[in-house]
C-alpha positions as CSV (number, residue, x, y, z in Angstrom):
1,M,-2.2,49.4,40.0
2,A,1.0,50.3,38.2
3,V,4.3,50.3,40.2
4,Q,6.3,53.5,40.1
5,Y,10.0,53.0,39.5
6,Y,13.1,54.8,38.3
7,E,15.0,53.4,35.4
8,G,18.4,54.0,34.0
9,I,20.7,52.5,31.4
10,G,24.4,52.2,31.8
11,R,26.9,51.1,29.1
12,R,30.6,50.0,29.4
13,K,32.4,48.6,26.3
14,E,30.1,45.9,24.9
15,C,27.8,45.6,27.9
16,T,24.5,47.4,28.5
17,A,22.7,47.2,31.8
18,R,19.1,48.4,32.6
19,V,18.4,49.1,36.2
20,R,15.1,49.7,37.8
21,V,14.8,51.0,41.4
22,M,11.5,51.0,43.2
23,S,10.2,51.0,46.7
24,G,10.1,47.4,48.1
25,S,11.5,44.9,50.5
26,G,15.3,44.7,49.6
27,Q,15.2,42.3,46.7
28,F,18.2,42.9,44.3
29,I,18.0,40.7,41.3
30,V,20.5,40.6,38.3
31,N,19.5,38.7,35.2
32,G,17.2,36.5,37.3
33,K,19.7,35.7,40.1
34,P,20.2,37.2,43.5
35,A,22.9,40.0,43.2
36,E,25.2,38.2,45.8
37,E,25.2,35.2,43.5
38,Y,25.9,37.2,40.3
39,F,28.5,39.5,41.8
40,S,30.5,36.9,43.8
41,R,33.9,38.6,44.0
42,F,34.9,40.1,47.3
43,G,34.0,43.8,47.5
44,D,31.7,43.9,44.5
45,M,28.5,44.3,46.5
46,E,30.0,47.1,48.6
47,T,31.0,49.0,45.4
48,I,27.7,48.6,43.8
49,L,25.7,49.6,46.8
50,A,27.9,52.5,47.8
51,P,25.6,55.1,46.1
52,I,22.6,53.8,48.2
53,D,24.6,53.8,51.4
54,A,25.7,57.4,50.6
55,T,22.0,58.5,50.8
56,G,21.6,57.2,54.2
57,E,18.8,54.9,53.1
58,S,18.8,51.1,53.6
59,L,18.7,48.6,50.8
60,K,15.7,47.1,52.6
61,N,13.6,50.0,51.4
62,F,14.2,49.3,47.7
63,D,13.8,46.5,45.1
64,I,16.4,46.7,42.4
65,S,16.2,44.8,39.1
66,V,19.2,44.7,36.7
67,V,19.1,43.2,33.2
68,A,22.7,43.1,31.7
69,K,23.4,42.0,28.2
70,G,26.6,41.9,26.1
71,G,30.2,40.8,26.6
72,G,32.0,41.3,29.8
73,C,29.0,42.2,31.9
74,K,29.8,39.8,34.8
75,R,33.5,40.6,34.9
76,S,33.1,44.2,36.0
77,N,31.1,45.5,38.9
78,R,31.1,48.8,37.2
79,I,28.5,47.8,34.6
80,C,25.8,47.9,37.3
81,P,25.0,51.6,36.7
82,I,23.1,52.3,39.9
83,R,25.2,55.5,40.4
84,D,24.6,56.6,36.8
85,C,20.9,55.8,36.7
86,T,20.1,57.3,40.1
87,G,22.3,60.4,39.9
88,F,24.1,59.2,43.2
89,G,27.6,59.1,41.6
């Protein structure tokens, strides 16, 4: 059975990120790593997850997969285009 997901692409300077959001158990993976490991700066995760928090939903209800490519992707939490892809922002 196919998994239904919502996909969006965000771009900033030289970086492109493809985000897939689907029903799940709360996994958030960025380039094969847990998001907390990839975005390790203080406040990054709060900024990235703000659009989901604004809906009143819990991250535990979703699985999020991000594939980011290009220069500067890791330096900016703004490349994670959850707010762009989902229409939350």
